C-alpha positions in Angstrom: -15.9 -4.0 13.6 -14.3 -2.6 10.4 -10.9 -3.3 9.1 -8.4 -1.7 6.8 -6.3 -3.9 4.5 -3.4 -1.9 3.1 -1.5 -2.9 0.1 2.1 -2.0 -0.6 3.0 1.0 1.6 6.5 2.6 1.4 7.9 2.2 4.9 11.5 1.8 6.2 10.9 -2.0 6.2 9.7 -2.0 2.6 12.6 0.2 1.6 15.0 -2.3 3.1 13.3 -5.2 1.4 13.5 -3.4 -2.0 17.2 -2.6 -1.4 17.8 -6.4 -1.0 15.7 -7.1 -4.1 17.7 -4.5 -6.0 21.0 -6.0 -4.8 19.9 -9.4 -6.0 19.0 -8.0 -9.4 21.9 -5.6 -9.7 19.6 -2.5 -9.5 19.8 0.8 -7.6 17.1 1.3 -5.0 15.2 3.7 -7.3 15.3 1.2 -10.1 14.3 -1.7 -7.7 11.3 0.4 -6.5 10.2 1.0 -10.1 10.8 -2.6 -11.2 8.9 -4.1 -8.2 6.0 -1.7 -8.7 5.8 -2.7 -12.4 5.8 -6.4 -11.5 2.9 -5.9 -9.1 1.0 -3.6 -11.4 0.7 -0.6 -9.0 1.1 3.0 -10.1 2.9 3.9 -6.9 3.5 2.7 -3.4 1.1 4.0 -0.8 2.3 6.2 2.1 1.5 5.8 5.7 -0.4 9.1 5.3 -2.6 7.5 2.6 -3.6 4.8 5.1 -4.0 7.2 8.0 -6.4 9.3 5.9 -8.6 6.3 5.2 -8.7 5.4 8.8 -9.6 8.9 9.8 -12.6 8.7 7.5 -13.5 5.2 8.8 -13.6 6.3 12.4 -15.4 9.6 11.7 -19.1 10.4 12.1 -19.4 10.1 8.3 -18.9 6.3 8.6 -21.3 5.9 11.6 -23.5 3.4 9.6 -20.6 1.4 8.2 -20.2 -2.0 10.0 -18.4 -5.2 9.2 -16.5 -3.7 6.3 -12.9 -4.5 5.1 -11.5 -1.5 3.3 -8.9 -2.7 0.9 -6.5 0.1 -0.1 -3.9 -1.2 -2.4 -3.4 1.2 -5.3 -5.0 -1.2 -7.8 -2.8 -4.2 -6.9 -5.8 -6.5 -6.8 -8.1 -6.1 -9.8 -11.7 -6.5 -8.8 -15.1 -4.9 -9.1 
């Protein structure tokens, strides 16, 4: 069993959350997106396609010997080695 642990991905739900965040801080949606990304130290939000591409590799024959792995894909949100 393998798992994918996505970080911040720009979806309709995240856009709505960031709109509320922006309203609370008096920011436009674009400014709220930039501000929240800066607070969480990511260069950009992921896309559903970013995650889908990782999953495509994880289920491909190229990963046939990969077992029990959690693939964290977070754009550098968590700093680790």
